[in-house]
Each structure stands twice: as C-alpha cells, then as structure tokens.
C-alpha positions in Angstrom: 0.0 0.0 0.0 1.0 3.5 -0.8 1.5 5.9 2.1 -0.5 9.1 2.1 1.7 12.1 3.0 0.8 13.9 6.1 -0.1 17.6 6.2 3.4 18.9 6.9 4.8 16.9 4.0 2.2 18.2 1.7 2.8 21.8 2.8 6.6 21.3 2.3 6.0 19.9 -1.2 3.7 22.8 -2.1 6.3 25.3 -0.8 9.0 23.7 -3.0 6.6 23.7 -6.0 5.8 27.4 -5.4 9.5 28.3 -5.0 10.2 26.4 -8.3 7.3 28.2 -10.0 8.6 31.5 -8.7 12.1 30.8 -10.0 10.7 29.8 -13.4 8.5 32.9 -13.5 11.4 35.1 -12.7 13.4 33.6 -15.5 10.4 34.1 -17.8 10.1 37.7 -16.8 13.7 38.2 -17.7 13.2 36.6 -21.0 10.1 38.7 -21.6 12.0 41.8 -20.7 14.7 40.9 -23.1 12.2 40.1 -25.8 10.4 43.4 -25.3 13.7 45.3 -25.5 14.5 43.3 -28.7 11.1 44.1 -30.2 11.7 47.8 -29.4 15.0 47.8 -31.2 13.4 46.0 -34.2 10.6 48.6 -34.2 13.2 51.4 -34.1 15.1 49.9 -37.0 11.9 49.3 -39.0 10.8 52.9 -38.5 14.2 54.1 -39.7 14.0 51.8 -42.7 10.5 53.1 -43.5 11.7 56.7 -43.3 14.7 55.9 -45.6 12.4 54.1 -48.1 10.1 57.2 -48.1 13.0 59.4 -48.9 14.2 57.1 -51.7 10.7 57.0 -53.2 10.6 60.9 -53.3 14.1 60.9 -54.8 13.2 58.4 -57.5 10.0 60.3 -58.3 12.1 63.5 -58.9 14.6 61.5 -61.0 11.8 60.1 -63.2 10.4 63.6 -63.7 13.8 65.0 -64.6 14.4 62.1 -67.1 11.1 62.9 -68.7 12.1 66.6 -69.0 15.4 65.6 -70.6 13.7 63.4 -73.1 11.4 66.3 -74.1 14.4 68.6 -74.4 16.3 66.1 -76.6 13.3 65.8 -78.9 13.2 69.6 -79.3 16.9 69.7 -79.8 16.7 67.0 -82.5 14.1 69.0 -84.4 16.2 72.1 -84.2 19.3 70.2 -85.5 17.3 68.7 -88.4 16.1 72.2 -89.3 19.6 73.7 -89.0 21.1 70.8 -91.1 18.7 71.5 -93.9 19.6 75.2 -93.9 23.4 74.4 -93.9 23.0 71.8 -96.7 21.2 74.4 -98.8 23.9 76.9 -98.1 26.6 74.4 -99.0 24.9 73.6 -102.4 24.3 77.3 -103.1 28.0 78.1 -102.3 29.2 75.3 -104.5 27.1 76.5 -107.5 28.2 80.1 -106.9 31.9 79.0 -106.8 31.4 76.9 -110.0 29.8 79.9 -111.7 32.7 82.2 -110.7 35.2 79.6 -112.0 33.4 79.1 -115.2 33.3 82.9 -115.8 37.0 83.1 -114.9 37.9 80.4 -117.4 35.7 82.0 -120.1 33.3 79.2 -120.2 30.3 81.4 -119.8 
C-alpha cells in the first residue's frame, strides 16, 4: 500500500513547488523583458528603414520627372538640329554652284 503524505509533508512539497514556479516565472520575466527590448530595437530599425524608403521614393520620383524633361528637351533639340542641317545643306549647295559659276566665268566658259 501506498503511504499518504501527512499535512506537513504536503505543505513542504507545495512550498517547494511554489518556489520552483517563482524561479521559473522570474526567468520568464527576464526573457520577456529581453524580448520586449529586442522588439523595441526592431521597431526602431523598422521605423528608420521606412523613413529611408520614403526618402528614396521621393528621390526616385524626382529623377523620373527629370528624365522625362530631358527626353522632351532632346526631342526639341533633335528637331532644331534637323532644321539647321537642312539650312546648312542648302547653303553648301548654293555656295558650290556660286563658286562653280565664278570659276566658269574666270575660265571664259560662260
């Protein structure tokens, strides 16, 4: 037959169990405190990262706008160059014919 512990033994066992639970709870609180400090650091880093990402988004938006402006400016410049090329080509042809006429007159061909 199994012996039933008396009242003092039961109280002693309960006290040991309570002490054990207190020790475990103290360790748990330390872990929780460490975890909450870690979570706070992660939140701070995440906030910093979000701020940086926001700044990058604004910067990229400005760069996209400036690239679009540069493309428009290049199109305008290309049109101007084409117009100037036609004028210069016409002047070159006119000068060539003028010089040929002066040479022909000088050699008595005309």
